[in-house]
mmCIF entry with sequence, helices, sheets and N, C-alpha, C, O atoms, coordinates in Angstrom:
data_MODEL
# 
_entry.id   MODEL 
# 
_entity.id                         1 
_entity.type                       polymer 
_entity.pdbx_number_of_molecules   1 
# 
_entity_poly.entity_id                      1 
_entity_poly.type                           'polypeptide(L)' 
_entity_poly.nstd_linkage                   no 
_entity_poly.nstd_monomer                   no 
_entity_poly.pdbx_seq_one_letter_code       
;(UNK)(UNK)(UNK)(UNK)(UNK)(UNK)(UNK)(UNK)(UNK)(UNK)(UNK)(UNK)(UNK)(UNK)(UNK)(UNK)
(UNK)(UNK)(UNK)(UNK)(UNK)(UNK)(UNK)(UNK)(UNK)(UNK)(UNK)(UNK)(UNK)(UNK)(UNK)(UNK)
(UNK)(UNK)(UNK)(UNK)(UNK)(UNK)(UNK)(UNK)(UNK)(UNK)(UNK)(UNK)(UNK)(UNK)(UNK)(UNK)
(UNK)(UNK)(UNK)(UNK)(UNK)
;
_entity_poly.pdbx_seq_one_letter_code_can   XXXXXXXXXXXXXXXXXXXXXXXXXXXXXXXXXXXXXXXXXXXXXXXXXXXXX 
_entity_poly.pdbx_strand_id                 A 
# 
loop_
_entity_poly_seq.entity_id 
_entity_poly_seq.num 
_entity_poly_seq.mon_id 
_entity_poly_seq.hetero 
1 1  UNK n 
1 2  UNK n 
1 3  UNK n 
1 4  UNK n 
1 5  UNK n 
1 6  UNK n 
1 7  UNK n 
1 8  UNK n 
1 9  UNK n 
1 10 UNK n 
1 11 UNK n 
1 12 UNK n 
1 13 UNK n 
1 14 UNK n 
1 15 UNK n 
1 16 UNK n 
1 17 UNK n 
1 18 UNK n 
1 19 UNK n 
1 20 UNK n 
1 21 UNK n 
1 22 UNK n 
1 23 UNK n 
1 24 UNK n 
1 25 UNK n 
1 26 UNK n 
1 27 UNK n 
1 28 UNK n 
1 29 UNK n 
1 30 UNK n 
1 31 UNK n 
1 32 UNK n 
1 33 UNK n 
1 34 UNK n 
1 35 UNK n 
1 36 UNK n 
1 37 UNK n 
1 38 UNK n 
1 39 UNK n 
1 40 UNK n 
1 41 UNK n 
1 42 UNK n 
1 43 UNK n 
1 44 UNK n 
1 45 UNK n 
1 46 UNK n 
1 47 UNK n 
1 48 UNK n 
1 49 UNK n 
1 50 UNK n 
1 51 UNK n 
1 52 UNK n 
1 53 UNK n 
# 
_struct_asym.id          A 
_struct_asym.entity_id   1 
# 
_struct_conf.conf_type_id            HELX_P 
_struct_conf.id                      HELX_P1 
_struct_conf.pdbx_PDB_helix_id       AA1 
_struct_conf.beg_label_comp_id       UNK 
_struct_conf.beg_label_asym_id       A 
_struct_conf.beg_label_seq_id        12 
_struct_conf.pdbx_beg_PDB_ins_code   ? 
_struct_conf.end_label_comp_id       UNK 
_struct_conf.end_label_asym_id       A 
_struct_conf.end_label_seq_id        23 
_struct_conf.pdbx_end_PDB_ins_code   ? 
_struct_conf.beg_auth_comp_id        UNK 
_struct_conf.beg_auth_asym_id        A 
_struct_conf.beg_auth_seq_id         12 
_struct_conf.end_auth_comp_id        UNK 
_struct_conf.end_auth_asym_id        A 
_struct_conf.end_auth_seq_id         23 
_struct_conf.pdbx_PDB_helix_class    1 
_struct_conf.details                 ? 
_struct_conf.pdbx_PDB_helix_length   12 
# 
_struct_conf_type.id          HELX_P 
_struct_conf_type.criteria    ? 
_struct_conf_type.reference   ? 
# 
_struct_sheet.id               AA1 
_struct_sheet.type             ? 
_struct_sheet.number_strands   3 
_struct_sheet.details          ? 
# 
loop_
_struct_sheet_order.sheet_id 
_struct_sheet_order.range_id_1 
_struct_sheet_order.range_id_2 
_struct_sheet_order.offset 
_struct_sheet_order.sense 
AA1 1 2 ? parallel 
AA1 2 3 ? parallel 
# 
loop_
_struct_sheet_range.sheet_id 
_struct_sheet_range.id 
_struct_sheet_range.beg_label_comp_id 
_struct_sheet_range.beg_label_asym_id 
_struct_sheet_range.beg_label_seq_id 
_struct_sheet_range.pdbx_beg_PDB_ins_code 
_struct_sheet_range.end_label_comp_id 
_struct_sheet_range.end_label_asym_id 
_struct_sheet_range.end_label_seq_id 
_struct_sheet_range.pdbx_end_PDB_ins_code 
_struct_sheet_range.beg_auth_comp_id 
_struct_sheet_range.beg_auth_asym_id 
_struct_sheet_range.beg_auth_seq_id 
_struct_sheet_range.end_auth_comp_id 
_struct_sheet_range.end_auth_asym_id 
_struct_sheet_range.end_auth_seq_id 
AA1 1 UNK A 3  ? UNK A 7  ? UNK A 3  UNK A 7  
AA1 2 UNK A 27 ? UNK A 32 ? UNK A 27 UNK A 32 
AA1 3 UNK A 47 ? UNK A 50 ? UNK A 47 UNK A 50 
# 
loop_
_atom_site.group_PDB 
_atom_site.id 
_atom_site.type_symbol 
_atom_site.label_atom_id 
_atom_site.label_alt_id 
_atom_site.label_comp_id 
_atom_site.label_asym_id 
_atom_site.label_entity_id 
_atom_site.label_seq_id 
_atom_site.pdbx_PDB_ins_code 
_atom_site.Cartn_x 
_atom_site.Cartn_y 
_atom_site.Cartn_z 
_atom_site.occupancy 
_atom_site.B_iso_or_equiv 
_atom_site.pdbx_formal_charge 
_atom_site.auth_seq_id 
_atom_site.auth_comp_id 
_atom_site.auth_asym_id 
_atom_site.auth_atom_id 
_atom_site.pdbx_PDB_model_num 
ATOM 1   N N  . UNK A 1 1  ? 72.050 24.338 38.287 1.00 0.00 ? 1  UNK A N  1 
ATOM 2   C CA . UNK A 1 1  ? 72.806 23.119 38.441 1.00 0.00 ? 1  UNK A CA 1 
ATOM 3   C C  . UNK A 1 1  ? 71.960 22.097 39.202 1.00 0.00 ? 1  UNK A C  1 
ATOM 4   O O  . UNK A 1 1  ? 71.305 22.435 40.188 1.00 0.00 ? 1  UNK A O  1 
ATOM 5   N N  . UNK A 1 2  ? 71.978 20.879 38.751 1.00 0.00 ? 2  UNK A N  1 
ATOM 6   C CA . UNK A 1 2  ? 71.261 19.813 39.444 1.00 0.00 ? 2  UNK A CA 1 
ATOM 7   C C  . UNK A 1 2  ? 72.005 19.448 40.714 1.00 0.00 ? 2  UNK A C  1 
ATOM 8   O O  . UNK A 1 2  ? 73.218 19.634 40.818 1.00 0.00 ? 2  UNK A O  1 
ATOM 9   N N  . UNK A 1 3  ? 71.258 18.923 41.684 1.00 0.00 ? 3  UNK A N  1 
ATOM 10  C CA . UNK A 1 3  ? 71.828 18.524 42.962 1.00 0.00 ? 3  UNK A CA 1 
ATOM 11  C C  . UNK A 1 3  ? 71.406 17.107 43.299 1.00 0.00 ? 3  UNK A C  1 
ATOM 12  O O  . UNK A 1 3  ? 70.330 16.658 42.905 1.00 0.00 ? 3  UNK A O  1 
ATOM 13  N N  . UNK A 1 4  ? 72.271 16.397 44.040 1.00 0.00 ? 4  UNK A N  1 
ATOM 14  C CA . UNK A 1 4  ? 71.957 15.041 44.460 1.00 0.00 ? 4  UNK A CA 1 
ATOM 15  C C  . UNK A 1 4  ? 72.402 14.827 45.898 1.00 0.00 ? 4  UNK A C  1 
ATOM 16  O O  . UNK A 1 4  ? 73.397 15.397 46.345 1.00 0.00 ? 4  UNK A O  1 
ATOM 17  N N  . UNK A 1 5  ? 71.656 14.002 46.612 1.00 0.00 ? 5  UNK A N  1 
ATOM 18  C CA . UNK A 1 5  ? 71.997 13.596 47.969 1.00 0.00 ? 5  UNK A CA 1 
ATOM 19  C C  . UNK A 1 5  ? 72.338 12.118 47.919 1.00 0.00 ? 5  UNK A C  1 
ATOM 20  O O  . UNK A 1 5  ? 71.540 11.312 47.439 1.00 0.00 ? 5  UNK A O  1 
ATOM 21  N N  . UNK A 1 6  ? 73.522 11.755 48.412 1.00 0.00 ? 6  UNK A N  1 
ATOM 22  C CA . UNK A 1 6  ? 73.951 10.359 48.378 1.00 0.00 ? 6  UNK A CA 1 
ATOM 23  C C  . UNK A 1 6  ? 74.154 9.872  49.804 1.00 0.00 ? 6  UNK A C  1 
ATOM 24  O O  . UNK A 1 6  ? 74.979 10.414 50.541 1.00 0.00 ? 6  UNK A O  1 
ATOM 25  N N  . UNK A 1 7  ? 73.401 8.849  50.191 1.00 0.00 ? 7  UNK A N  1 
ATOM 26  C CA . UNK A 1 7  ? 73.625 8.216  51.488 1.00 0.00 ? 7  UNK A CA 1 
ATOM 27  C C  . UNK A 1 7  ? 74.608 7.080  51.282 1.00 0.00 ? 7  UNK A C  1 
ATOM 28  O O  . UNK A 1 7  ? 74.609 6.437  50.232 1.00 0.00 ? 7  UNK A O  1 
ATOM 29  N N  . UNK A 1 8  ? 75.437 6.830  52.272 1.00 0.00 ? 8  UNK A N  1 
ATOM 30  C CA . UNK A 1 8  ? 76.446 5.789  52.122 1.00 0.00 ? 8  UNK A CA 1 
ATOM 31  C C  . UNK A 1 8  ? 77.549 6.188  51.162 1.00 0.00 ? 8  UNK A C  1 
ATOM 32  O O  . UNK A 1 8  ? 78.189 5.328  50.557 1.00 0.00 ? 8  UNK A O  1 
ATOM 33  N N  . UNK A 1 9  ? 77.776 7.476  51.018 1.00 0.00 ? 9  UNK A N  1 
ATOM 34  C CA . UNK A 1 9  ? 78.720 7.990  50.031 1.00 0.00 ? 9  UNK A CA 1 
ATOM 35  C C  . UNK A 1 9  ? 80.167 7.596  50.303 1.00 0.00 ? 9  UNK A C  1 
ATOM 36  O O  . UNK A 1 9  ? 80.977 7.581  49.377 1.00 0.00 ? 9  UNK A O  1 
ATOM 37  N N  . UNK A 1 10 ? 80.510 7.280  51.535 1.00 0.00 ? 10 UNK A N  1 
ATOM 38  C CA . UNK A 1 10 ? 81.894 6.946  51.868 1.00 0.00 ? 10 UNK A CA 1 
ATOM 39  C C  . UNK A 1 10 ? 82.228 5.487  51.539 1.00 0.00 ? 10 UNK A C  1 
ATOM 40  O O  . UNK A 1 10 ? 83.398 5.105  51.538 1.00 0.00 ? 10 UNK A O  1 
ATOM 41  N N  . UNK A 1 11 ? 81.231 4.694  51.268 1.00 0.00 ? 11 UNK A N  1 
ATOM 42  C CA . UNK A 1 11 ? 81.467 3.286  50.947 1.00 0.00 ? 11 UNK A CA 1 
ATOM 43  C C  . UNK A 1 11 ? 81.958 3.087  49.523 1.00 0.00 ? 11 UNK A C  1 
ATOM 44  O O  . UNK A 1 11 ? 82.067 4.042  48.754 1.00 0.00 ? 11 UNK A O  1 
ATOM 45  N N  . UNK A 1 12 ? 82.250 1.854  49.182 1.00 0.00 ? 12 UNK A N  1 
ATOM 46  C CA . UNK A 1 12 ? 82.786 1.519  47.869 1.00 0.00 ? 12 UNK A CA 1 
ATOM 47  C C  . UNK A 1 12 ? 81.837 1.929  46.743 1.00 0.00 ? 12 UNK A C  1 
ATOM 48  O O  . UNK A 1 12 ? 82.230 2.646  45.823 1.00 0.00 ? 12 UNK A O  1 
ATOM 49  N N  . UNK A 1 13 ? 80.608 1.477  46.820 1.00 0.00 ? 13 UNK A N  1 
ATOM 50  C CA . UNK A 1 13 ? 79.638 1.788  45.764 1.00 0.00 ? 13 UNK A CA 1 
ATOM 51  C C  . UNK A 1 13 ? 79.236 3.259  45.822 1.00 0.00 ? 13 UNK A C  1 
ATOM 52  O O  . UNK A 1 13 ? 79.166 3.925  44.790 1.00 0.00 ? 13 UNK A O  1 
ATOM 53  N N  . UNK A 1 14 ? 78.974 3.762  47.013 1.00 0.00 ? 14 UNK A N  1 
ATOM 54  C CA . UNK A 1 14 ? 78.567 5.152  47.166 1.00 0.00 ? 14 UNK A CA 1 
ATOM 55  C C  . UNK A 1 14 ? 79.588 6.133  46.620 1.00 0.00 ? 14 UNK A C  1 
ATOM 56  O O  . UNK A 1 14 ? 79.222 7.130  45.998 1.00 0.00 ? 14 UNK A O  1 
ATOM 57  N N  . UNK A 1 15 ? 80.870 5.859  46.849 1.00 0.00 ? 15 UNK A N  1 
ATOM 58  C CA . UNK A 1 15 ? 81.907 6.768  46.353 1.00 0.00 ? 15 UNK A CA 1 
ATOM 59  C C  . UNK A 1 15 ? 81.968 6.760  44.830 1.00 0.00 ? 15 UNK A C  1 
ATOM 60  O O  . UNK A 1 15 ? 82.284 7.779  44.216 1.00 0.00 ? 15 UNK A O  1 
ATOM 61  N N  . UNK A 1 16 ? 81.670 5.625  44.222 1.00 0.00 ? 16 UNK A N  1 
ATOM 62  C CA . UNK A 1 16 ? 81.630 5.565  42.758 1.00 0.00 ? 16 UNK A CA 1 
ATOM 63  C C  . UNK A 1 16 ? 80.409 6.301  42.211 1.00 0.00 ? 16 UNK A C  1 
ATOM 64  O O  . UNK A 1 16 ? 80.479 6.928  41.154 1.00 0.00 ? 16 UNK A O  1 
ATOM 65  N N  . UNK A 1 17 ? 79.304 6.224  42.925 1.00 0.00 ? 17 UNK A N  1 
ATOM 66  C CA . UNK A 1 17 ? 78.104 6.979  42.532 1.00 0.00 ? 17 UNK A CA 1 
ATOM 67  C C  . UNK A 1 17 ? 78.408 8.476  42.592 1.00 0.00 ? 17 UNK A C  1 
ATOM 68  O O  . UNK A 1 17 ? 78.051 9.224  41.682 1.00 0.00 ? 17 UNK A O  1 
ATOM 69  N N  . UNK A 1 18 ? 79.065 8.906  43.659 1.00 0.00 ? 18 UNK A N  1 
ATOM 70  C CA . UNK A 1 18 ? 79.437 10.318 43.800 1.00 0.00 ? 18 UNK A CA 1 
ATOM 71  C C  . UNK A 1 18 ? 80.323 10.750 42.633 1.00 0.00 ? 18 UNK A C  1 
ATOM 72  O O  . UNK A 1 18 ? 80.095 11.804 42.040 1.00 0.00 ? 18 UNK A O  1 
ATOM 73  N N  . UNK A 1 19 ? 81.317 9.955  42.305 1.00 0.00 ? 19 UNK A N  1 
ATOM 74  C CA . UNK A 1 19 ? 82.226 10.301 41.203 1.00 0.00 ? 19 UNK A CA 1 
ATOM 75  C C  . UNK A 1 19 ? 81.472 10.426 39.880 1.00 0.00 ? 19 UNK A C  1 
ATOM 76  O O  . UNK A 1 19 ? 81.738 11.340 39.099 1.00 0.00 ? 19 UNK A O  1 
ATOM 77  N N  . UNK A 1 20 ? 80.546 9.526  39.629 1.00 0.00 ? 20 UNK A N  1 
ATOM 78  C CA . UNK A 1 20 ? 79.768 9.580  38.385 1.00 0.00 ? 20 UNK A CA 1 
ATOM 79  C C  . UNK A 1 20 ? 78.896 10.839 38.335 1.00 0.00 ? 20 UNK A C  1 
ATOM 80  O O  . UNK A 1 20 ? 78.770 11.469 37.286 1.00 0.00 ? 20 UNK A O  1 
ATOM 81  N N  . UNK A 1 21 ? 78.302 11.198 39.465 1.00 0.00 ? 21 UNK A N  1 
ATOM 82  C CA . UNK A 1 21 ? 77.480 12.411 39.517 1.00 0.00 ? 21 UNK A CA 1 
ATOM 83  C C  . UNK A 1 21 ? 78.328 13.658 39.246 1.00 0.00 ? 21 UNK A C  1 
ATOM 84  O O  . UNK A 1 21 ? 77.912 14.553 38.510 1.00 0.00 ? 21 UNK A O  1 
ATOM 85  N N  . UNK A 1 22 ? 79.514 13.704 39.845 1.00 0.00 ? 22 UNK A N  1 
ATOM 86  C CA . UNK A 1 22 ? 80.399 14.854 39.633 1.00 0.00 ? 22 UNK A CA 1 
ATOM 87  C C  . UNK A 1 22 ? 80.826 14.967 38.172 1.00 0.00 ? 22 UNK A C  1 
ATOM 88  O O  . UNK A 1 22 ? 80.951 16.072 37.644 1.00 0.00 ? 22 UNK A O  1 
ATOM 89  N N  . UNK A 1 23 ? 81.050 13.830 37.521 1.00 0.00 ? 23 UNK A N  1 
ATOM 90  C CA . UNK A 1 23 ? 81.417 13.846 36.101 1.00 0.00 ? 23 UNK A CA 1 
ATOM 91  C C  . UNK A 1 23 ? 80.312 14.444 35.238 1.00 0.00 ? 23 UNK A C  1 
ATOM 92  O O  . UNK A 1 23 ? 80.573 14.990 34.166 1.00 0.00 ? 23 UNK A O  1 
ATOM 93  N N  . UNK A 1 24 ? 79.073 14.335 35.720 1.00 0.00 ? 24 UNK A N  1 
ATOM 94  C CA . UNK A 1 24 ? 77.926 14.874 34.990 1.00 0.00 ? 24 UNK A CA 1 
ATOM 95  C C  . UNK A 1 24 ? 77.571 16.283 35.473 1.00 0.00 ? 24 UNK A C  1 
ATOM 96  O O  . UNK A 1 24 ? 76.486 16.794 35.197 1.00 0.00 ? 24 UNK A O  1 
ATOM 97  N N  . UNK A 1 25 ? 78.517 16.904 36.206 1.00 0.00 ? 25 UNK A N  1 
ATOM 98  C CA . UNK A 1 25 ? 78.333 18.263 36.730 1.00 0.00 ? 25 UNK A CA 1 
ATOM 99  C C  . UNK A 1 25 ? 77.110 18.400 37.631 1.00 0.00 ? 25 UNK A C  1 
ATOM 100 O O  . UNK A 1 25 ? 76.396 19.401 37.573 1.00 0.00 ? 25 UNK A O  1 
ATOM 101 N N  . UNK A 1 26 ? 76.878 17.402 38.450 1.00 0.00 ? 26 UNK A N  1 
ATOM 102 C CA . UNK A 1 26 ? 75.794 17.431 39.423 1.00 0.00 ? 26 UNK A CA 1 
ATOM 103 C C  . UNK A 1 26 ? 76.403 17.703 40.799 1.00 0.00 ? 26 UNK A C  1 
ATOM 104 O O  . UNK A 1 26 ? 77.340 17.024 41.219 1.00 0.00 ? 26 UNK A O  1 
ATOM 105 N N  . UNK A 1 27 ? 75.863 18.697 41.488 1.00 0.00 ? 27 UNK A N  1 
ATOM 106 C CA . UNK A 1 27 ? 76.347 19.048 42.825 1.00 0.00 ? 27 UNK A CA 1 
ATOM 107 C C  . UNK A 1 27 ? 75.943 17.937 43.799 1.00 0.00 ? 27 UNK A C  1 
ATOM 108 O O  . UNK A 1 27 ? 74.806 17.466 43.770 1.00 0.00 ? 27 UNK A O  1 
ATOM 109 N N  . UNK A 1 28 ? 76.876 17.521 44.659 1.00 0.00 ? 28 UNK A N  1 
ATOM 110 C CA . UNK A 1 28 ? 76.629 16.378 45.538 1.00 0.00 ? 28 UNK A CA 1 
ATOM 111 C C  . UNK A 1 28 ? 76.734 16.770 47.005 1.00 0.00 ? 28 UNK A C  1 
ATOM 112 O O  . UNK A 1 28 ? 77.668 17.455 47.422 1.00 0.00 ? 28 UNK A O  1 
ATOM 113 N N  . UNK A 1 29 ? 75.756 16.318 47.769 1.00 0.00 ? 29 UNK A N  1 
ATOM 114 C CA . UNK A 1 29 ? 75.797 16.371 49.233 1.00 0.00 ? 29 UNK A CA 1 
ATOM 115 C C  . UNK A 1 29 ? 75.851 14.922 49.692 1.00 0.00 ? 29 UNK A C  1 
ATOM 116 O O  . UNK A 1 29 ? 75.041 14.101 49.263 1.00 0.00 ? 29 UNK A O  1 
ATOM 117 N N  . UNK A 1 30 ? 76.801 14.607 50.558 1.00 0.00 ? 30 UNK A N  1 
ATOM 118 C CA . UNK A 1 30 ? 77.028 13.227 50.980 1.00 0.00 ? 30 UNK A CA 1 
ATOM 119 C C  . UNK A 1 30 ? 76.711 13.052 52.457 1.00 0.00 ? 30 UNK A C  1 
ATOM 120 O O  . UNK A 1 30 ? 77.196 13.807 53.300 1.00 0.00 ? 30 UNK A O  1 
ATOM 121 N N  . UNK A 1 31 ? 75.894 12.052 52.764 1.00 0.00 ? 31 UNK A N  1 
ATOM 122 C CA . UNK A 1 31 ? 75.632 11.678 54.151 1.00 0.00 ? 31 UNK A CA 1 
ATOM 123 C C  . UNK A 1 31 ? 76.575 10.553 54.533 1.00 0.00 ? 31 UNK A C  1 
ATOM 124 O O  . UNK A 1 31 ? 76.717 9.576  53.797 1.00 0.00 ? 31 UNK A O  1 
ATOM 125 N N  . UNK A 1 32 ? 77.224 10.690 55.691 1.00 0.00 ? 32 UNK A N  1 
ATOM 126 C CA . UNK A 1 32 ? 78.104 9.646  56.201 1.00 0.00 ? 32 UNK A CA 1 
ATOM 127 C C  . UNK A 1 32 ? 77.787 9.409  57.672 1.00 0.00 ? 32 UNK A C  1 
ATOM 128 O O  . UNK A 1 32 ? 77.245 10.283 58.349 1.00 0.00 ? 32 UNK A O  1 
ATOM 129 N N  . UNK A 1 33 ? 78.128 8.228  58.154 1.00 0.00 ? 33 UNK A N  1 
ATOM 130 C CA . UNK A 1 33 ? 77.933 7.894  59.559 1.00 0.00 ? 33 UNK A CA 1 
ATOM 131 C C  . UNK A 1 33 ? 78.979 8.612  60.398 1.00 0.00 ? 33 UNK A C  1 
ATOM 132 O O  . UNK A 1 33 ? 80.061 8.928  59.904 1.00 0.00 ? 33 UNK A O  1 
ATOM 133 N N  . UNK A 1 34 ? 78.660 8.874  61.681 1.00 0.00 ? 34 UNK A N  1 
ATOM 134 C CA . UNK A 1 34 ? 79.653 9.498  62.558 1.00 0.00 ? 34 UNK A CA 1 
ATOM 135 C C  . UNK A 1 34 ? 80.930 8.655  62.621 1.00 0.00 ? 34 UNK A C  1 
ATOM 136 O O  . UNK A 1 34 ? 80.873 7.433  62.760 1.00 0.00 ? 34 UNK A O  1 
ATOM 137 N N  . UNK A 1 35 ? 82.070 9.316  62.518 1.00 0.00 ? 35 UNK A N  1 
ATOM 138 C CA . UNK A 1 35 ? 83.397 8.692  62.611 1.00 0.00 ? 35 UNK A CA 1 
ATOM 139 C C  . UNK A 1 35 ? 83.675 7.672  61.503 1.00 0.00 ? 35 UNK A C  1 
ATOM 140 O O  . UNK A 1 35 ? 84.585 6.854  61.633 1.00 0.00 ? 35 UNK A O  1 
ATOM 141 N N  . UNK A 1 36 ? 82.899 7.714  60.418 1.00 0.00 ? 36 UNK A N  1 
ATOM 142 C CA . UNK A 1 36 ? 83.112 6.795  59.296 1.00 0.00 ? 36 UNK A CA 1 
ATOM 143 C C  . UNK A 1 36 ? 84.351 7.224  58.500 1.00 0.00 ? 36 UNK A C  1 
ATOM 144 O O  . UNK A 1 36 ? 84.623 8.417  58.362 1.00 0.00 ? 36 UNK A O  1 
ATOM 145 N N  . UNK A 1 37 ? 85.080 6.267  57.992 1.00 0.00 ? 37 UNK A N  1 
ATOM 146 C CA . UNK A 1 37 ? 86.253 6.531  57.162 1.00 0.00 ? 37 UNK A CA 1 
ATOM 147 C C  . UNK A 1 37 ? 85.782 7.144  55.841 1.00 0.00 ? 37 UNK A C  1 
ATOM 148 O O  . UNK A 1 37 ? 85.044 6.515  55.083 1.00 0.00 ? 37 UNK A O  1 
ATOM 149 N N  . UNK A 1 38 ? 86.213 8.368  55.578 1.00 0.00 ? 38 UNK A N  1 
ATOM 150 C CA . UNK A 1 38 ? 85.780 9.075  54.367 1.00 0.00 ? 38 UNK A CA 1 
ATOM 151 C C  . UNK A 1 38 ? 86.916 9.206  53.349 1.00 0.00 ? 38 UNK A C  1 
ATOM 152 O O  . UNK A 1 38 ? 86.889 10.100 52.503 1.00 0.00 ? 38 UNK A O  1 
ATOM 153 N N  . UNK A 1 39 ? 87.894 8.335  53.423 1.00 0.00 ? 39 UNK A N  1 
ATOM 154 C CA . UNK A 1 39 ? 89.048 8.410  52.515 1.00 0.00 ? 39 UNK A CA 1 
ATOM 155 C C  . UNK A 1 39 ? 88.625 8.341  51.045 1.00 0.00 ? 39 UNK A C  1 
ATOM 156 O O  . UNK A 1 39 ? 89.260 8.969  50.197 1.00 0.00 ? 39 UNK A O  1 
ATOM 157 N N  . UNK A 1 40 ? 87.561 7.586  50.728 1.00 0.00 ? 40 UNK A N  1 
ATOM 158 C CA . UNK A 1 40 ? 87.125 7.429  49.335 1.00 0.00 ? 40 UNK A CA 1 
ATOM 159 C C  . UNK A 1 40 ? 86.579 8.719  48.726 1.00 0.00 ? 40 UNK A C  1 
ATOM 160 O O  . UNK A 1 40 ? 86.567 8.872  47.505 1.00 0.00 ? 40 UNK A O  1 
ATOM 161 N N  . UNK A 1 41 ? 86.131 9.641  49.567 1.00 0.00 ? 41 UNK A N  1 
ATOM 162 C CA . UNK A 1 41 ? 85.522 10.877 49.054 1.00 0.00 ? 41 UNK A CA 1 
ATOM 163 C C  . UNK A 1 41 ? 86.227 12.118 49.578 1.00 0.00 ? 41 UNK A C  1 
ATOM 164 O O  . UNK A 1 41 ? 85.756 13.235 49.362 1.00 0.00 ? 41 UNK A O  1 
ATOM 165 N N  . UNK A 1 42 ? 87.326 11.941 50.247 1.00 0.00 ? 42 UNK A N  1 
ATOM 166 C CA . UNK A 1 42 ? 88.031 13.020 50.952 1.00 0.00 ? 42 UNK A CA 1 
ATOM 167 C C  . UNK A 1 42 ? 88.390 14.203 50.067 1.00 0.00 ? 42 UNK A C  1 
ATOM 168 O O  . UNK A 1 42 ? 88.179 15.345 50.474 1.00 0.00 ? 42 UNK A O  1 
ATOM 169 N N  . UNK A 1 43 ? 88.915 13.978 48.894 1.00 0.00 ? 43 UNK A N  1 
ATOM 170 C CA . UNK A 1 43 ? 89.400 15.072 48.050 1.00 0.00 ? 43 UNK A CA 1 
ATOM 171 C C  . UNK A 1 43 ? 88.424 15.497 46.961 1.00 0.00 ? 43 UNK A C  1 
ATOM 172 O O  . UNK A 1 43 ? 88.814 16.189 46.021 1.00 0.00 ? 43 UNK A O  1 
ATOM 173 N N  . UNK A 1 44 ? 87.179 15.099 47.072 1.00 0.00 ? 44 UNK A N  1 
ATOM 174 C CA . UNK A 1 44 ? 86.181 15.462 46.072 1.00 0.00 ? 44 UNK A CA 1 
ATOM 175 C C  . UNK A 1 44 ? 85.503 16.771 46.460 1.00 0.00 ? 44 UNK A C  1 
ATOM 176 O O  . UNK A 1 44 ? 85.398 17.094 47.643 1.00 0.00 ? 44 UNK A O  1 
ATOM 177 N N  . UNK A 1 45 ? 85.051 17.511 45.476 1.00 0.00 ? 45 UNK A N  1 
ATOM 178 C CA . UNK A 1 45 ? 84.383 18.790 45.708 1.00 0.00 ? 45 UNK A CA 1 
ATOM 179 C C  . UNK A 1 45 ? 82.906 18.545 46.010 1.00 0.00 ? 45 UNK A C  1 
ATOM 180 O O  . UNK A 1 45 ? 82.036 18.757 45.165 1.00 0.00 ? 45 UNK A O  1 
ATOM 181 N N  . UNK A 1 46 ? 82.647 18.088 47.247 1.00 0.00 ? 46 UNK A N  1 
ATOM 182 C CA . UNK A 1 46 ? 81.283 17.782 47.677 1.00 0.00 ? 46 UNK A CA 1 
ATOM 183 C C  . UNK A 1 46 ? 81.072 18.312 49.094 1.00 0.00 ? 46 UNK A C  1 
ATOM 184 O O  . UNK A 1 46 ? 82.025 18.637 49.802 1.00 0.00 ? 46 UNK A O  1 
ATOM 185 N N  . UNK A 1 47 ? 79.816 18.390 49.484 1.00 0.00 ? 47 UNK A N  1 
ATOM 186 C CA . UNK A 1 47 ? 79.483 18.758 50.856 1.00 0.00 ? 47 UNK A CA 1 
ATOM 187 C C  . UNK A 1 47 ? 79.258 17.460 51.632 1.00 0.00 ? 47 UNK A C  1 
ATOM 188 O O  . UNK A 1 47 ? 78.404 16.651 51.267 1.00 0.00 ? 47 UNK A O  1 
ATOM 189 N N  . UNK A 1 48 ? 80.032 17.266 52.706 1.00 0.00 ? 48 UNK A N  1 
ATOM 190 C CA . UNK A 1 48 ? 79.903 16.057 53.520 1.00 0.00 ? 48 UNK A CA 1 
ATOM 191 C C  . UNK A 1 48 ? 79.155 16.406 54.794 1.00 0.00 ? 48 UNK A C  1 
ATOM 192 O O  . UNK A 1 48 ? 79.544 17.318 55.524 1.00 0.00 ? 48 UNK A O  1 
ATOM 193 N N  . UNK A 1 49 ? 78.073 15.671 55.059 1.00 0.00 ? 49 UNK A N  1 
ATOM 194 C CA . UNK A 1 49 ? 77.269 15.889 56.256 1.00 0.00 ? 49 UNK A CA 1 
ATOM 195 C C  . UNK A 1 49 ? 77.267 14.603 57.071 1.00 0.00 ? 49 UNK A C  1 
ATOM 196 O O  . UNK A 1 49 ? 77.000 13.522 56.546 1.00 0.00 ? 49 UNK A O  1 
ATOM 197 N N  . UNK A 1 50 ? 77.565 14.733 58.350 1.00 0.00 ? 50 UNK A N  1 
ATOM 198 C CA . UNK A 1 50 ? 77.573 13.579 59.238 1.00 0.00 ? 50 UNK A CA 1 
ATOM 199 C C  . UNK A 1 50 ? 76.178 13.382 59.805 1.00 0.00 ? 50 UNK A C  1 
ATOM 200 O O  . UNK A 1 50 ? 75.571 14.324 60.314 1.00 0.00 ? 50 UNK A O  1 
ATOM 201 N N  . UNK A 1 51 ? 75.670 12.161 59.717 1.00 0.00 ? 51 UNK A N  1 
ATOM 202 C CA . UNK A 1 51 ? 74.356 11.852 60.265 1.00 0.00 ? 51 UNK A CA 1 
ATOM 203 C C  . UNK A 1 51 ? 74.405 11.905 61.779 1.00 0.00 ? 51 UNK A C  1 
ATOM 204 O O  . UNK A 1 51 ? 75.414 11.538 62.382 1.00 0.00 ? 51 UNK A O  1 
ATOM 205 N N  . UNK A 1 52 ? 73.335 12.354 62.394 1.00 0.00 ? 52 UNK A N  1 
ATOM 206 C CA . UNK A 1 52 ? 73.248 12.391 63.852 1.00 0.00 ? 52 UNK A CA 1 
ATOM 207 C C  . UNK A 1 52 ? 73.034 10.990 64.392 1.00 0.00 ? 52 UNK A C  1 
ATOM 208 O O  . UNK A 1 52 ? 72.486 10.121 63.714 1.00 0.00 ? 52 UNK A O  1 
ATOM 209 N N  . UNK A 1 53 ? 73.471 10.790 65.609 1.00 0.00 ? 53 UNK A N  1 
ATOM 210 C CA . UNK A 1 53 ? 73.311 9.465  66.243 1.00 0.00 ? 53 UNK A CA 1 
ATOM 211 C C  . UNK A 1 53 ? 71.872 9.198  66.573 1.00 0.00 ? 53 UNK A C  1 
ATOM 212 O O  . UNK A 1 53 ? 71.548 8.137  67.109 1.00 0.00 ? 53 UNK A O  1 
# 
């Protein structure tokens, strides 16, 4: 299975990129800022990693 790393995944554009990757059966790891609102990617089958300060 292919894998992708998406920075800014919780944002408007990033969340759409994540959705498109998932539709193509690509495993996604998402980088987000500490305490960032992740509502756009909350229920997706992805690995969410918080960036260190």
